[in-house]
ZAGU-733725 format. One record per residue (C-alpha): y negated, z negated, x; residue in three letters. Coordinates in steps of 0.05 Angstrom, whole numbers, padded with zeros to 5 digits, always signed. Layout:
<kenus>
YZXALA
...
</kenus>
This chain:
<kenus>
-00088-00224-00217UNK
-00123-00169-00177UNK
-00061-00128-00154UNK
-00021-00067-00181UNK
+00044-00093-00213UNK
+00094-00043-00221UNK
+00160-00053-00265UNK
+00229-00019-00259UNK
+00275-00025-00310UNK
+00344+00006-00333UNK
+00350+00004-00407UNK
+00389+00030-00461UNK
+00332+00070-00483UNK
+00259+00091-00477UNK
+00239+00050-00535UNK
+00272-00018-00513UNK
+00241-00009-00439UNK
+00165+00002-00469UNK
+00178-00060-00513UNK
+00203-00098-00458UNK
+00150-00082-00409UNK
+00094-00088-00452UNK
+00119-00159-00469UNK
+00125-00171-00398UNK
+00054-00150-00381UNK
+00029-00191-00435UNK
+00064-00249-00406UNK
+00027-00241-00340UNK
-00039-00231-00372UNK
-00027-00298-00406UNK
-00009-00329-00342UNK
-00075-00297-00306UNK
-00119-00333-00361UNK
-00094-00398-00344UNK
-00090-00392-00265UNK
-00146-00339-00243UNK
-00201-00364-00197UNK
-00236-00294-00208UNK
-00242-00309-00281UNK
-00296-00350-00302UNK
-00267-00369-00370UNK
-00197-00381-00337UNK
-00165-00449-00349UNK
-00162-00463-00278UNK
-00240-00454-00272UNK
-00251-00496-00334UNK
-00211-00548-00302UNK
-00247-00547-00241UNK
-00313-00560-00279UNK
-00284-00617-00321UNK
-00239-00650-00284UNK
-00281-00688-00233UNK
-00272-00760-00238UNK
-00231-00759-00303UNK
-00167-00737-00330UNK
-00155-00670-00360UNK
-00097-00647-00396UNK
-00074-00579-00376UNK
-00025-00532-00404UNK
+00053-00535-00385UNK
+00050-00473-00338UNK
-00014-00495-00304UNK
+00009-00562-00295UNK
+00078-00537-00266UNK
+00050-00490-00209UNK
-00003-00548-00189UNK
+00057-00595-00186UNK
+00101-00548-00146UNK
+00036-00533-00101UNK
+00018-00598-00087UNK
+00086-00616-00070UNK
+00093-00564-00018UNK
+00024-00581+00006UNK
+00059-00653+00022UNK
+00116-00627+00058UNK
+00077-00587+00101UNK
+00024-00640+00114UNK
-00032-00591+00090UNK
-00014-00520+00118UNK
-00008-00501+00040UNK
-00062-00525-00002UNK
-00084-00508-00070UNK
-00152-00535-00068UNK
-00171-00491-00006UNK
-00214-00454-00055UNK
-00282-00466-00026UNK
-00254-00445+00041UNK
-00227-00379+00006UNK
-00293-00364-00021UNK
-00335-00373+00047UNK
-00282-00328+00081UNK
-00285-00268+00026UNK
-00361-00273+00040UNK
-00345-00267+00120UNK
-00301-00211+00104UNK
-00359-00172+00060UNK
-00413-00183+00107UNK
-00371-00187+00174UNK
-00411-00257+00190UNK
-00374-00319+00204UNK
-00390-00374+00157UNK
-00450-00424+00176UNK
-00429-00484+00206UNK
-00458-00529+00149UNK
-00426-00490+00097UNK
-00361-00491+00129UNK
-00365-00566+00136UNK
-00387-00571+00059UNK
-00335-00531+00039UNK
-00278-00573+00079UNK
-00311-00633+00056UNK
-00287-00611-00019UNK
-00223-00588+00002UNK
-00151-00624+00016UNK
-00093-00638-00027UNK
-00107-00709-00032UNK
-00165-00704-00070UNK
-00128-00678-00128UNK
-00088-00723-00173UNK
-00032-00705-00219UNK
-00004-00748-00281UNK
+00064-00725-00301UNK
+00060-00776-00357UNK
-00003-00744-00383UNK
+00007-00674-00358UNK
-00064-00680-00334UNK
-00108-00667-00271UNK
-00166-00709-00240UNK
-00210-00684-00179UNK
-00239-00727-00134UNK
-00300-00693-00113UNK
-00353-00647-00145UNK
-00348-00579-00121UNK
-00276-00568-00113UNK
-00241-00503-00127UNK
-00175-00495-00140UNK
-00138-00439-00116UNK
-00064-00414-00136UNK
-00068-00347-00096UNK
-00012-00367-00052UNK
+00036-00388-00109UNK
+00012-00359-00182UNK
+00035-00284-00169UNK
+00111-00303-00154UNK
+00105-00352-00211UNK
+00083-00289-00260UNK
+00140-00244-00232UNK
+00194-00297-00253UNK
+00164-00302-00317UNK
+00159-00227-00323UNK
+00230-00221-00309UNK
+00246-00270-00354UNK
+00211-00236-00412UNK
+00251-00175-00400UNK
+00315-00210-00402UNK
+00296-00236-00465UNK
+00294-00160-00491UNK
+00359-00150-00465UNK
+00342-00119-00396UNK
+00372-00152-00340UNK
+00371-00099-00294UNK
+00302-00105-00271UNK
+00250-00107-00209UNK
+00180-00138-00217UNK
+00128-00132-00156UNK
+00057-00164-00149UNK
+00031-00141-00074UNK
+00079-00175-00029UNK
+00115-00212-00082UNK
+00180-00183-00111UNK
+00227-00213-00159UNK
+00290-00172-00179UNK
+00346-00179-00234UNK
+00415-00148-00236UNK
+00424-00089-00184UNK
+00413-00022-00210UNK
+00481+00014-00236UNK
+00535+00029-00184UNK
+00497-00015-00129UNK
+00498-00081-00094UNK
+00421-00087-00100UNK
+00352-00060-00103UNK
+00334-00026-00036UNK
+00273-00054-00013UNK
+00234-00022+00050UNK
+00213-00072+00101UNK
+00142-00063+00138UNK
+00169-00064+00201UNK
+00224-00007+00187UNK
+00294-00003+00160UNK
+00312-00041+00090UNK
+00339-00101+00050UNK
+00377-00108-00009UNK
+00359-00156-00069UNK
+00393-00175-00126UNK
+00379-00233-00169UNK
+00329-00265-00121UNK
+00262-00262-00096UNK
+00227-00233-00030UNK
+00161-00250-00014UNK
+00117-00229+00049UNK
+00052-00254+00080UNK
+00017-00241+00136UNK
-00047-00230+00175UNK
-00040-00155+00193UNK
-00074-00122+00135UNK
-00132-00165+00105UNK
-00177-00184+00160UNK
-00249-00182+00188UNK
-00270-00178+00264UNK
-00324-00216+00284UNK
-00348-00217+00357UNK
-00279-00193+00381UNK
-00238-00241+00340UNK
-00200-00221+00283UNK
-00196-00267+00228UNK
-00149-00266+00172UNK
-00150-00274+00098UNK
-00102-00327+00101UNK
-00137-00397+00112UNK
-00106-00451+00156UNK
-00126-00506+00107UNK
-00128-00553+00164UNK
-00179-00519+00206UNK
-00216-00486+00156UNK
-00213-00415+00194UNK
-00177-00356+00174UNK
-00117-00342+00214UNK
-00135-00312+00280UNK
-00065-00292+00305UNK
-00020-00234+00286UNK
+00032-00264+00240UNK
+00081-00231+00186UNK
+00122-00285+00150UNK
+00175-00266+00104UNK
+00217-00313+00055UNK
+00275-00299+00008UNK
+00287-00351-00042UNK
+00321-00357-00110UNK
+00258-00346-00146UNK
+00190-00320-00143UNK
+00146-00385-00142UNK
+00186-00411-00081UNK
+00185-00350-00045UNK
+00109-00335-00053UNK
+00082-00407-00034UNK
+00135-00411+00026UNK
+00110-00348+00053UNK
+00036-00372+00055UNK
+00059-00434+00086UNK
+00102-00404+00133UNK
+00051-00356+00155UNK
+00003-00417+00173UNK
+00058-00458+00201UNK
+00081-00405+00251UNK
+00146-00387+00275UNK
+00161-00452+00314UNK
+00151-00497+00249UNK
+00162-00450+00187UNK
+00242-00457+00197UNK
+00241-00526+00176UNK
+00224-00501+00101UNK
+00291-00477+00097UNK
+00317-00556+00099UNK
+00270-00566+00041UNK
+00292-00513-00010UNK
+00361-00491-00030UNK
+00379-00418-00015UNK
+00317-00405+00027UNK
+00313-00353+00086UNK
+00250-00355+00132UNK
+00228-00310+00180UNK
+00167-00306+00222UNK
+00147-00251+00265UNK
+00088-00264+00311UNK
+00049-00217+00356UNK
</kenus>
C-alpha cells in the first residue's frame, strides 16, 4: 500500500514468529490487490471501470470497507469521501509539478466526485457508480483495515503480543511482557501506551506542496476540491484500525471545532486535533 509495514511480535520461538508474520504480510498483500488505486489490476480499479451505470458484485472485504467509508461520508457531510480519487490524482500531479490544477480540470474532477454518486446494495453485495470517470480512493481507511487483519492473522498463529504499523496507522494487540502497553512516541514529543487498540495520525505537516506562497497538503477537502491549506494534525485512538484510520482523516478535514463530534458517533473513540 505504498508504505513500510513493520511488525513486532512476541512468539514462543523464531519459527512461530516467521510463519505468523509471513501469513500476516500475505494477508496485507491480498487486501492490497483488492483495494489499491495504484495497481491497475486491483479489484477497486476494475470496479471503477465496470460499475458505471450497472451493479457489480464485489468481494466481501472490499464491500465492507466501501460500506464503512460511505457511512462515515454521510456522518461527516462529505468531509470524508471515498470517491475523491479524481481530485487526489490532480493534487498528486500538483505536488510533482508545483503548479495548481487547471480550473477546468478541477471542475471536471469535482463533477466526478461525491459520495452520493456511489450506490451500495447490501442484498447484492454490489456497487454502482452514477458517472463515468469516477475513481474510488480508500487511502484514508484501507491501511487501518489491513492492520486489523494482519493482527487477526497473527492471533490465529497463537501470537497475541504484537504491533502492526502502516505509516501513521498503528494497531496493537496484547501488551509486551511485564508492561501495561506498547510505548508509542508522539510527533509533538512524549509518548503514550497502547494495548488492544488502534492509534492513527493524519495531518498536513509533512506531505505538501507550496505554490505562490500557499501551502497545500496531500489531504483533500472533498467539499472544496482543494488540498488543506492550514497546519493540522489529527490523532484518533479507537478499538480497531479501520475506525482510527478513517476518523483521523475525517478529523483533519473537519478541524478542531467540529472533529470532537466524531466521539459521539463511535464507541470507545478519542479524538484530538492540533491546529497551528
